[in-house]
C-alpha positions in Angstrom: 95.7 -37.2 -37.1 94.9 -35.7 -40.5 94.8 -38.8 -41.8 92.5 -40.5 -39.4 90.1 -37.8 -40.0 90.3 -38.1 -43.7 89.5 -41.6 -43.3 86.6 -41.3 -41.1 85.3 -38.5 -43.4 85.3 -40.9 -46.1 83.8 -43.7 -44.1 81.0 -41.4 -43.2 80.5 -40.5 -47.1 80.6 -44.6 -47.9 78.0 -45.0 -45.4 75.5 -42.7 -46.6 76.0 -43.4 -50.4 75.7 -47.1 -49.3 72.3 -46.5 -48.0 71.3 -44.6 -51.1 72.8 -47.7 -53.0 70.7 -50.1 -51.0 67.4 -48.2 -51.7 68.4 -48.3 -55.4 68.8 -52.3 -55.3 65.6 -52.6 -53.4 63.7 -51.2 -56.1 65.4 -53.1 -58.9 64.1 -56.3 -56.8 60.5 -54.9 -57.5 58.4 -55.9 -60.1 56.1 -53.1 -59.4 56.8 -49.8 -57.7 54.1 -47.7 -56.0 53.2 -44.1 -57.0 55.2 -42.5 -54.3 58.4 -44.7 -55.4 58.0 -43.8 -59.0 57.8 -40.1 -58.3 60.9 -40.5 -56.4 62.8 -42.4 -59.1 61.5 -39.8 -61.7 62.8 -37.0 -59.4 66.0 -38.9 -58.6 66.4 -39.6 -62.5 65.8 -36.0 -63.5 68.2 -34.5 -60.7 70.9 -37.0 -61.5 70.8 -36.4 -65.2 71.2 -32.8 -64.4 73.8 -33.1 -61.9 76.1 -36.0 -63.0 75.4 -37.4 -66.3 74.6 -34.6 -68.8 72.1 -31.8 -68.6 71.9 -31.5 -72.3 70.0 -35.0 -72.4 67.3 -33.0 -70.2 67.4 -30.1 -72.9 67.0 -32.7 -75.9 64.1 -34.5 -74.1 62.3 -31.2 -73.6 62.8 -30.6 -77.4 61.3 -33.7 -78.7 58.3 -34.1 -76.2 55.2 -32.2 -74.9 54.8 -30.6 -71.6 56.2 -32.7 -68.6 56.7 -35.8 -71.0 60.5 -35.0 -71.0 60.9 -36.5 -67.6 59.2 -39.8 -68.8 61.6 -42.7 -67.1 61.6 -46.0 -68.5 61.3 -49.1 -66.2 60.1 -52.2 -67.9 59.7 -53.7 -71.2 58.6 -57.0 -73.2 57.8 -57.8 -76.6 57.3 -54.8 -79.0 56.6 -52.5 -76.0 58.0 -50.8 -72.9 56.5 -49.2 -70.0 57.6 -45.9 -68.0 57.9 -45.8 -64.2 54.4 -45.0 -64.2 53.0 -47.6 -66.0 52.2 -46.0 -69.3 53.1 -48.3 -72.2 54.5 -47.3 -75.3 55.0 -49.2 -78.7 58.5 -49.3 -79.6 59.2 -48.0 -83.0 62.6 -46.7 -82.2 64.0 -49.9 -80.9 66.9 -48.7 -79.4 68.0 -47.8 -83.1 67.8 -51.4 -84.1 68.5 -53.4 -81.1 65.4 -55.4 -80.5 65.0 -57.4 -83.5 64.2 -60.4 -81.7 61.6 -58.3 -79.3 62.1 -57.0 -75.8 63.4 -59.6 -73.3 63.0 -62.3 -75.7 62.4 -65.5 -73.3 64.9 -67.7 -75.5 67.9 -65.0 -75.3 66.9 -64.3 -71.8 67.3 -68.1 -70.9 70.3 -68.5 -72.7 72.1 -65.7 -70.8 70.7 -66.6 -67.4 71.9 -70.3 -68.1 75.5 -69.3 -68.8 75.6 -66.7 -65.8 74.6 -69.6 -63.7 77.9 -71.6 -64.5 80.3 -68.4 -66.0 80.1 -64.8 -66.4 83.3 -63.8 -68.1 85.9 -66.1 -69.3 89.7 -65.9 -68.1 91.3 -64.3 -71.3 93.8 -67.0 -71.7 91.9 -70.3 -72.4 90.1 -71.4 -75.3 86.3 -70.2 -74.7 83.9 -72.7 -76.4 80.9 -70.2 -77.2 83.3 -67.9 -79.0 84.2 -70.6 -81.3 80.9 -71.9 -81.5 79.3 -68.5 -82.5 82.2 -68.1 -84.8 81.2 -70.9 -86.8 77.5 -70.1 -86.9 78.6 -66.7 -88.5 80.6 -68.6 -91.0 77.6 -70.6 -91.9 75.2 -68.0 -92.4 77.1 -65.0 -93.5 77.0 -64.1 -97.5 79.8 -65.6 -99.7 83.3 -66.8 -98.3 83.1 -64.6 -95.1 84.8 -66.9 -92.7 86.5 -65.3 -89.6 85.1 -63.4 -86.6 86.4 -60.9 -84.2 83.9 -60.1 -81.6 83.3 -56.8 -79.9 80.6 -54.7 -77.9 79.5 -52.3 -80.2 79.0 -50.9 -83.6 81.9 -48.4 -83.2 84.2 -51.1 -82.2 83.3 -53.4 -85.3 83.9 -50.6 -87.4 87.3 -49.7 -85.8 88.3 -53.6 -86.0 87.6 -53.6 -89.8 89.2 -50.4 -90.9 92.5 -52.0 -88.7 92.1 -55.2 -90.7 91.9 -53.4 -94.0 94.9 -51.5 -93.2 97.2 -54.6 -92.4 95.8 -56.6 -95.1 96.8 -54.1 -98.0 99.0 -51.4 -96.2 97.0 -48.7 -97.8 95.8 -45.9 -95.7 93.3 -44.3 -98.2 89.4 -45.0 -97.4 86.3 -44.0 -99.1 83.1 -43.5 -97.2 79.8 -41.7 -98.3 78.3 -38.4 -97.5 75.4 -38.8 -94.9 77.3 -41.8 -93.5 77.1 -42.8 -90.0 79.8 -45.5 -88.9 80.2 -44.3 -85.2 82.2 -42.1 -82.9 85.2 -43.4 -81.6 88.1 -41.6 -83.8 88.4 -44.2 -86.7 85.1 -44.6 -87.0 84.2 -41.1 -86.9 86.6 -40.5 -89.5 84.4 -42.5 -91.7 81.1 -40.9 -90.3 79.9 -37.9 -92.5 78.1 -35.9 -90.0 79.8 -32.6 -89.6 78.2 -31.6 -86.3 80.2 -35.0 -84.9 83.2 -34.4 -86.6 84.3 -30.7 -86.4 85.1 -30.4 -82.5 87.7 -33.4 -82.8 89.3 -32.3 -86.4 91.8 -33.5 -87.5 90.6 -36.9 -87.4 92.7 -40.0 -88.7 94.1 -39.1 -92.2 93.3 -40.6 -95.5 89.4 -40.7 -95.5 87.7 -39.4 -98.5 83.7 -39.1 -98.8 81.7 -39.3 -102.0 77.8 -38.8 -102.4 76.1 -41.9 -101.3 74.6 -43.3 -104.8 76.9 -41.8 -106.8 79.1 -44.3 -108.6 80.6 -41.8 -111.2 82.2 -39.7 -108.3 83.6 -43.0 -106.5 85.2 -44.0 -109.9 86.8 -40.5 -110.2 87.8 -40.6 -106.7 89.5 -43.9 -106.6 91.2 -43.1 -110.2 92.6 -40.0 -108.9 93.8 -41.7 -105.7 95.8 -44.3 -107.8 97.3 -41.5 -110.0 99.0 -39.8 -107.0 100.0 -42.9 -105.3 97.3 -43.0 -102.5 95.5 -46.1 -103.7 92.3 -46.6 -102.0 92.5 -49.7 -99.3 88.8 -50.0 -98.5 85.3 -48.6 -99.5 83.1 -48.6 -96.1 79.6 -48.1 -96.6 76.0 -49.0 -95.4 74.1 -50.9 -97.7 71.1 -48.7 -96.6 71.9 -45.6 -94.2 70.1 -45.5 -91.2 71.2 -42.4 -89.4 71.6 -40.7 -92.8 67.6 -40.8 -93.2 67.0 -44.6 -94.3 68.6 -43.6 -97.7 67.9 -46.6 -99.9 70.6 -47.3 -102.9 70.0 -46.7 -106.4 69.0 -50.0 -108.6 72.5 -51.8 -109.0 74.8 -49.4 -107.1 76.2 -51.6 -104.5 77.0 -54.1 -107.2 78.8 -51.2 -109.3 81.0 -50.4 -106.1 81.8 -54.0 -105.4 83.0 -54.2 -109.2 85.1 -51.0 -108.6 86.7 -52.3 -105.4 87.8 -55.5 -107.4 89.1 -53.2 -110.4 91.3 -51.2 -108.0 92.2 -53.8 -105.5 90.3 -52.2 -102.4 88.2 -54.0 -100.2 84.6 -53.7 -99.6 83.4 -53.2 -96.1 79.7 -53.3 -95.1 78.7 -51.6 -92.2 75.5 -53.8 -91.4 75.3 -52.7 -87.4 71.8 -51.4 -88.3 70.7 -53.4 -91.3 72.0 -56.8 -90.4 70.2 -59.5 -88.4 67.3 -59.8 -90.3 66.1 -55.9 -90.2 65.6 -55.5 -94.1 64.1 -58.9 -95.1 66.8 -60.9 -95.1 69.6 -62.3 -92.6 71.8 -59.7 -94.1 71.4 -56.5 -96.2 74.3 -57.7 -98.4 71.8 -60.6 -99.4 69.0 -58.1 -100.4 71.5 -56.5 -102.9 73.4 -59.8 -103.9 76.8 -58.4 -103.1 79.2 -60.1 -100.8 81.5 -57.7 -98.9 85.2 -58.3 -97.9 84.4 -57.4 -94.4 81.2 -57.3 -92.5 80.3 -55.3 -89.5 77.6 -56.3 -87.1 76.2 -54.9 -83.6 73.0 -53.4 -82.2 70.6 -56.5 -82.6 73.7 -59.0 -82.6 73.3 -59.4 -78.8 69.4 -60.0 -79.2 68.4 -56.6 -77.1 70.1 -58.5 -73.9 73.8 -58.2 -74.3 76.0 -55.5 -75.9 77.6 -57.6 -78.7 79.1 -57.2 -82.1 81.3 -58.9 -84.6 83.6 -58.2 -87.6 83.6 -60.8 -90.0 86.1 -61.3 -92.7 87.4 -63.8 -95.7 90.1 -65.8 -94.6 92.4 -64.1 -97.4 91.6 -60.6 -95.2 91.8 -61.9 -91.5 95.0 -64.0 -92.1 96.7 -61.0 -91.6 96.1 -61.2 -88.1 97.2 -65.0 -87.9 100.6 -64.2 -86.9 99.9 -62.2 -84.0 96.3 -62.4 -82.6 96.9 -59.9 -80.3 97.2 -57.1 -82.6 94.1 -56.1 -82.0 92.2 -57.1 -78.8 89.1 -56.1 -76.3 88.8 -57.4 -72.7 85.0 -58.1 -73.2 84.5 -58.5 -76.8 83.3 -62.1 -77.3 82.4 -62.8 -73.4 80.4 -65.9 -72.6 77.4 -64.0 -71.8 77.3 -62.0 -75.3 77.9 -65.2 -77.3 75.3 -67.1 -75.5 72.8 -64.0 -76.3 74.0 -63.7 -79.9 73.7 -67.6 -80.6 70.0 -67.6 -79.1 69.3 -64.4 -81.3 70.2 -66.0 -84.2 68.5 -69.4 -83.4 65.2 -67.0 -82.8 65.6 -65.3 -86.1 65.9 -68.7 -88.1 63.3 -70.7 -86.2 60.7 -67.6 -86.3 61.8 -66.7 -89.8 62.0 -63.2 -88.8 64.0 -61.7 -91.7 61.1 -62.9 -93.9 58.4 -61.6 -91.4 60.5 -58.2 -91.6 59.7 -58.1 -95.4 56.1 -58.8 -95.0 55.1 -56.9 -92.0 57.5 -54.0 -93.6 55.9 -54.2 -96.8 52.1 -53.7 -94.9 53.8 -51.2 -92.7 55.2 -48.8 -95.4 51.6 -49.2 -97.6 49.8 -48.1 -94.4 51.8 -45.3 -93.7 51.8 -44.1 -97.3 48.1 -44.2 -97.6 47.9 -42.0 -94.7 50.7 -39.7 -96.0 49.0 -39.4 -99.4 46.1 -37.4 -97.4 48.7 -35.1 -96.0 51.2 -34.4 -98.9 51.7 -30.8 -97.7 53.5 -32.3 -94.6 54.9 -35.8 -95.5 57.3 -35.7 -98.4 58.2 -39.5 -98.5 57.9 -42.9 -96.9 60.8 -45.2 -97.8 62.6 -48.2 -96.8 63.3 -51.8 -96.8 62.0 -54.4 -94.3 61.3 -52.9 -90.9 63.8 -50.2 -91.4 61.5 -47.1 -92.7 62.1 -43.5 -93.0 59.2 -41.1 -93.0 60.5 -37.8 -94.4 58.7 -34.5 -93.7 58.9 -31.0 -95.7 60.6 -29.5 -92.6 62.2 -30.2 -89.4 59.6 -28.4 -87.5 56.9 -30.8 -88.7 59.1 -33.7 -88.0 59.5 -32.6 -84.4 55.8 -32.0 -84.1 54.9 -35.4 -85.3 57.4 -37.0 -83.1 56.2 -35.5 -80.2 52.5 -36.1 -81.0 53.2 -40.0 -81.5 55.2 -40.2 -78.3 52.4 -38.3 -76.2 50.0 -41.0 -77.8 52.4 -43.8 -76.7 54.2 -44.2 -79.8 58.2 -43.9 -79.7 60.2 -43.0 -83.3 63.6 -42.2 -83.9 63.3 -38.4 -84.0 66.6 -36.6 -83.2 67.5 -33.0 -82.0 70.1 -32.8 -84.9 67.5 -33.5 -87.7 64.0 -34.5 -87.4 62.9 -33.7 -91.1 63.3 -37.5 -91.3 62.5 -39.9 -88.3 63.1 -43.7 -88.5 60.6 -46.8 -87.6 62.7 -49.6 -86.6 60.3 -51.9 -84.3 61.0 -55.2 -83.1 60.5 -57.7 -86.4 58.1 -59.3 -83.7 55.7 -56.6 -83.8 52.1 -57.6 -84.3 49.9 -56.6 -87.2 47.5 -55.1 -84.5 50.3 -52.8 -83.3 51.2 -52.0 -86.6 47.7 -50.8 -87.4 47.7 -48.9 -84.0 50.9 -47.0 -85.2 49.5 -46.1 -88.2 46.4 -44.8 -86.7 48.2 -42.9 -84.2 50.4 -41.7 -86.9 47.0 -40.3 -88.9 45.5 -38.7 -85.8 48.8 -36.7 -85.1 49.0 -35.7 -89.0 45.2 -34.7 -88.3 45.8 -32.5 -85.4 49.0 -31.0 -86.4 49.3 -27.5 -86.1 52.4 -26.1 -87.7 
């Protein structure tokens, strides 16, 4: 009797929630929603973030937006822009922290994924899947130097995890060097390389063997390698972002990355480039390694790798490194990494980057963008400290967090989204799609000017 009552209760709850599900699905079908529907969507989104996702997100949004803007709910996107559920358009200079290199919903990428979806969505996990093989060949051809073999993943932190495990298996060393202000992800292995204390402290102790040296300080890196060798803890790999993204768009000193490469060779360590944010044309070349003419032993990719359509990433390595996984390809695996939809998206993304020459375009538009921002900043030196970057990875640094917060808020209120953060808004990033038009760049620069002129701090 008790079991029957419980079953009836569960069925009743399923019935209620299924009605809710049907309403949500009906909204997904719609190209446009009414004012009343938009208001319902907004209320449901805010309430459900508070009750079922994480109320901290609402507090974060309130801290970086004005008035009721915290409740802005994104609904559609295309090109370099997205719209909220009420139809207000924003120029996307956050770009999902570097996801939308080929634009929002690039038609070629959408078509490739849709075509693949019509035939097969996921693979059997046992037979050979063709798109994974073809994408691996493409990467071997376009990545620098002798990088040849690829392991496919779903995200940046997974790419870094794969790189760390690959390095450990290659030379059986347990010591890694990362840099201060680095960000490599938040799973336990990648978090051990990440340098931000606020993310690390709650999870200490992390994976042992990681040491951090100041980014750009080659002398300290040499001393650390020497010390590790003297005590029998030889460095297995150095993991580094060619340009630090989360750290504030920190561009390396002249010759630094080549010196790191030379140090790794001298001490028998591998060099891992985390290009999750700098890769796929973002900094003016297909890969930032090419900007500095340095070939790593392992290259980590993600974010824009899936074309802003599918979660996708890759860990690419030379044969001498990757062959440690040859005897047992199941030493490191992932269920969804390299799935047909993700591979189709990545292949189409690379096609767009090549055919539309987007890396070169990123360099040219980036120079124009940076120069325009600097002209504005020159009139507000009491507020703006520096504009820096490569290609369309741009950092705007202010004299204080407070100024950065207010500028981020002002830009958002005027229809421009930038990468301001709750943790540190002294510097925000500008990472628009590489397809952003000059007119849109001019609009962002003009909005930046207006925001600074009306700023009250």
